[in-house]
C-alpha positions in Angstrom: 0.0 0.0 0.0 1.3 3.5 -0.9 1.6 5.8 2.1 -0.8 8.7 1.9 -1.4 11.6 4.2 -4.4 13.4 5.5 -4.9 16.4 7.8 -7.3 17.6 10.5 -7.3 21.2 11.8 -9.5 22.2 14.8 -9.9 25.4 16.8 -8.9 25.5 20.4 -9.2 28.3 23.0 -6.4 28.8 25.6 -7.5 30.5 28.8 -5.0 32.8 30.5 -4.5 32.5 34.3 -4.6 36.3 34.4 -5.3 38.8 31.6 -2.2 39.4 29.6 -1.7 43.1 28.8 0.5 44.9 26.3 0.4 48.4 25.0 -1.8 47.1 22.2 -4.4 45.1 24.0 -5.5 42.9 26.9 -6.0 39.2 26.3 -8.1 36.8 28.4 -8.2 34.0 25.8 -5.9 32.9 23.0 -7.3 31.3 19.9 -5.2 28.7 18.2 -5.8 25.7 15.9 -4.4 22.2 16.5 -3.2 20.4 13.4 -3.1 16.6 13.1 -1.2 14.9 10.2 -2.1 11.2 9.7 -1.0 8.5 7.3 -3.2 5.6 6.1 -1.4 3.2 8.4 -2.7 5.0 11.5 0.5 6.9 12.5 -0.1 10.6 13.3 1.6 13.8 14.6 0.2 16.9 16.3 1.2 20.6 15.9 -0.1 24.1 16.5 -1.2 27.0 14.3 -1.2 30.1 16.4 -1.5 33.4 14.6 -1.6 36.4 16.9 -4.6 38.8 16.7 -3.4 42.3 16.0 0.0 41.3 14.8 -0.2 38.4 12.3 -0.3 39.7 8.7 -1.9 36.5 7.6 -5.1 37.1 9.6 -7.1 38.2 6.7 -10.7 37.5 5.7 -9.6 34.2 4.0 -7.5 32.8 6.8 -9.9 30.0 7.7 -10.4 29.3 4.0 -6.7 28.8 3.8 -6.8 26.4 6.7 -9.4 24.3 4.8 -7.3 24.4 1.7 -4.2 23.3 3.5 -6.1 20.4 5.2 -7.3 19.2 1.8 -4.0 19.6 0.1 -1.6 18.5 2.9 0.5 16.2 0.7 1.2 19.2 -1.6 2.2 21.5 1.2 4.4 18.9 2.9 6.5 19.0 -0.3 6.1 22.7 -1.0 6.4 24.4 2.4 7.9 27.6 0.9 4.5 28.4 -0.6 3.2 29.1 2.9 5.8 31.8 3.8 3.0 34.3 3.7 1.1 32.2 6.3 3.9 31.7 8.9 1.6 30.3 11.6 0.2 27.7 9.2 3.7 26.8 8.0 4.9 26.4 11.6 1.9 24.3 12.4 2.8 21.9 9.5 6.4 21.9 10.5 5.6 21.1 14.2 3.0 18.4 13.3 5.5 16.8 10.9 8.2 16.7 13.5 5.7 15.0 15.9 4.8 12.5 13.2 8.4 11.6 12.5 9.6 11.4 16.1 7.6 9.2 18.3 9.7 10.0 21.4 8.9 13.8 21.0 12.6 14.5 20.7 12.9 16.4 17.5 16.6 17.5 17.6 19.6 15.8 19.1 21.1 18.7 21.1 22.7 19.3 24.6 19.2 20.4 25.7 17.5 17.2 24.6 20.3 14.7 25.2 22.4 16.1 28.1 19.9 17.9 30.3 21.6 21.2 29.5 19.1 24.0 30.2 18.1 27.0 28.1 18.2 30.2 30.1 15.0 32.2 29.8 14.0 35.7 30.7 11.4 36.4 33.4 8.4 38.4 32.0 6.6 41.2 33.7 3.2 41.9 32.0 1.6 45.3 32.0 -0.8 46.2 34.7 -1.0 49.1 37.2 2.1 50.0 39.1 1.4 47.8 42.1 0.6 44.7 40.1 3.8 45.1 38.1 5.8 45.7 41.3 4.3 42.6 42.7 5.4 40.6 39.7 8.9 42.0 40.1 9.0 41.0 43.7 8.1 37.4 42.9 10.7 37.2 40.2 13.5 38.7 42.3 13.0 36.0 44.9 14.3 33.5 42.4 17.7 33.0 40.7 17.0 35.2 37.6 19.6 36.7 35.3 17.3 38.5 32.8 13.9 40.3 33.3 11.8 41.6 30.5 9.1 44.3 31.1 6.3 45.3 28.8 6.2 49.1 28.9 4.0 51.8 27.4 0.8 51.0 29.1 1.1 53.0 32.3 2.4 56.5 33.2 6.0 56.8 32.1 7.2 58.2 35.4 5.8 55.1 37.1 7.7 52.9 34.7 10.9 54.7 35.6 10.1 54.2 39.3 9.7 50.5 38.6 13.1 50.4 37.0 14.6 52.3 40.0 13.0 49.8 42.3 14.6 46.8 40.4 18.0 48.5 40.3 17.8 49.1 44.0 18.2 45.4 44.5 20.0 44.1 41.4 22.7 45.9 39.4 23.4 45.4 35.7 26.2 42.9 36.4 23.8 40.5 38.0 20.5 41.2 36.2 19.9 42.3 32.6 16.7 44.3 31.9 15.0 44.0 28.6 12.1 46.3 27.7 9.4 45.8 25.1 7.5 48.9 24.0 5.3 47.1 21.4 5.4 50.3 19.3 4.1 52.5 22.1 6.3 55.6 21.7 5.5 58.4 19.3 8.0 59.8 16.9 8.7 63.0 18.8 9.1 61.4 22.2 10.9 58.1 21.4 14.6 59.2 21.7 14.0 61.3 24.9 12.1 58.4 26.6 14.9 56.0 25.6 17.5 58.4 27.0 15.8 58.5 30.3 15.3 54.7 30.4 19.0 54.3 29.7 19.8 55.6 33.2 18.9 52.1 34.4 21.5 50.2 32.3 19.0 48.6 30.0 20.1 45.6 27.9 17.7 46.4 24.9 14.4 47.8 24.0 12.1 46.1 21.5 10.1 48.0 18.9 10.0 51.5 20.4 7.7 52.8 17.6 5.1 51.2 15.4 6.4 49.2 12.5 6.7 50.4 8.9 8.3 53.8 9.7 11.7 52.8 8.2 13.4 56.2 8.0 12.3 57.2 11.4 13.3 53.9 12.9 16.7 54.1 11.2 17.4 57.4 12.8 16.2 56.1 16.2 18.5 53.1 16.0 21.4 55.3 15.0 21.0 57.8 17.9 19.4 55.5 20.6 21.0 55.4 24.0 19.8 51.8 24.4 20.4 48.9 21.9 17.3 48.4 19.7 15.7 45.0 19.0 13.3 44.5 16.2 10.2 42.2 16.5 7.0 43.5 14.8 9.2 45.1 12.1 10.1 41.7 10.8 6.5 40.6 10.2 5.5 40.3 6.5 9.1 40.4 5.3 9.1 36.9 3.8 11.5 36.8 0.9 15.3 36.7 1.3 15.6 40.0 -0.5 13.1 41.8 1.8 14.8 40.4 4.9 18.3 41.4 3.8 17.2 44.8 2.7 15.5 45.6 6.0 18.3 44.5 8.2 21.0 46.0 6.0 19.1 49.4 6.0 18.3 49.5 9.7 21.3 47.7 11.2 19.5 47.0 14.5 21.5 45.6 17.5 19.2 42.6 17.8 16.3 40.8 16.2 13.7 38.8 18.2 12.5 35.8 16.3 9.1 34.1 16.7 8.5 31.3 14.2 4.7 31.7 14.2 5.1 35.3 13.1 8.4 35.3 11.2 8.1 32.6 8.6 7.9 29.4 10.5 11.2 27.5 11.2 12.0 27.7 7.5 11.8 31.5 7.4 13.3 32.0 10.9 16.4 30.1 10.0 16.8 32.4 7.0 16.5 35.5 9.4 19.3 34.0 11.5 21.5 33.4 8.5 21.1 37.0 7.3 21.6 38.4 10.8 24.8 36.4 11.3 26.1 37.7 7.9 25.4 41.3 9.0 26.7 40.7 12.5 23.3 41.4 14.1 22.7 39.5 17.3 19.4 37.7 18.0 17.3 35.6 20.3 14.3 33.4 20.0 10.9 33.7 21.8 7.5 32.2 21.7 4.4 34.1 20.5 2.0 32.8 23.2 1.8 29.3 21.7 0.6 26.4 23.8 3.0 23.7 24.9 2.6 22.0 21.5 4.3 24.8 19.7 6.6 25.9 22.6 8.1 22.4 22.7 9.1 22.6 19.0 10.4 26.1 19.3 12.5 25.3 22.4 14.0 22.2 20.8 14.7 24.0 17.5 16.2 26.9 19.5 18.6 24.4 21.2 20.3 23.7 17.9 22.1 27.0 18.3 25.0 27.6 20.7 23.8 31.2 21.1 20.7 29.9 22.9 22.7 28.6 25.9 24.6 31.9 26.2 21.8 34.5 26.0 18.4 34.2 27.8 15.6 33.2 25.4 11.9 34.1 25.6 10.5 30.6 26.2 8.5 30.9 29.4 5.1 31.6 28.1 3.8 28.0 28.5 3.0 28.7 32.1 0.4 31.4 31.3 -2.6 29.2 30.5 -5.1 27.2 32.6 -5.9 24.6 30.0 -2.5 24.0 28.3 -1.5 20.7 26.8 0.8 18.3 28.8 4.5 18.9 28.3 7.8 17.2 29.0 9.5 20.6 29.8 10.0 22.2 33.2 11.2 25.6 34.3 13.5 25.9 37.4 14.9 29.3 38.4 14.3 30.6 34.9 16.1 27.7 33.2 14.2 25.5 30.8 14.8 21.7 30.9 13.3 18.9 29.0 12.4 15.6 30.7 13.5 12.5 28.8 
């Protein structure tokens, strides 16, 4: 009998423990789709399709029609994954389900992470809220052995955000704790550099996406004059060809890029971003985009292929955010991610 493949895609709603707030929105639930790839011998594999409302360029009127098409033509797309670069979350879903299908032990890459119990360091994450709720999150984080903390900013009064950074630095200096900031495009053109200058008093490692994307000339000038290293995240969305990626990074020359396979071209497209960044001597790290444990497991294992991922904290702690997440063979201990064999 010739092996043939079929596909089943179903919606699933993840429930946050607590509302997750950024400068863009507040989320109480997270809609994803599970994808199951099966052959006619009964073998199967599961993955996750997780576009992010408000960010994913693929979330157009025809997105669910595309899901139906992919499920019907799965054999074609298994052999022509590059045709889905404009649908990065669908591409990542197929990639993750195919890895699950091929590897029955759920170990997708042979790396120090999966074979030698070597952990991936991850950053702690402080979600937006009022000052007291953010301070409470910080207090809980500082009780543990943490080397990097990331704060979402732009949602409360700027002076209170500065006060929060003063509070952190009162207890931990820049030699023992790196601080990353993520503005999610919250700063306006006329205030960005001055706000960044004031934030730099607290020895900040980097700030992600200070202004809204697709303002290339303005962003280039901010990167050039910024008192804090700039990391690009949303700016990468929708740049799916090699030429577009090279042109963007060569023009802007950011200090870092932050890669999320569900937003930035699946694993196929993200590896291309890494190749280009390395050529241009731009540093990078990898993070999840609020996937469930299905997707997070694949991202973490793929991340562990790169030596850089053991040297710089990655953004892989989001699996703890949901009440109804899927089972996982990963654990976090003092902001280090381990996989259980």
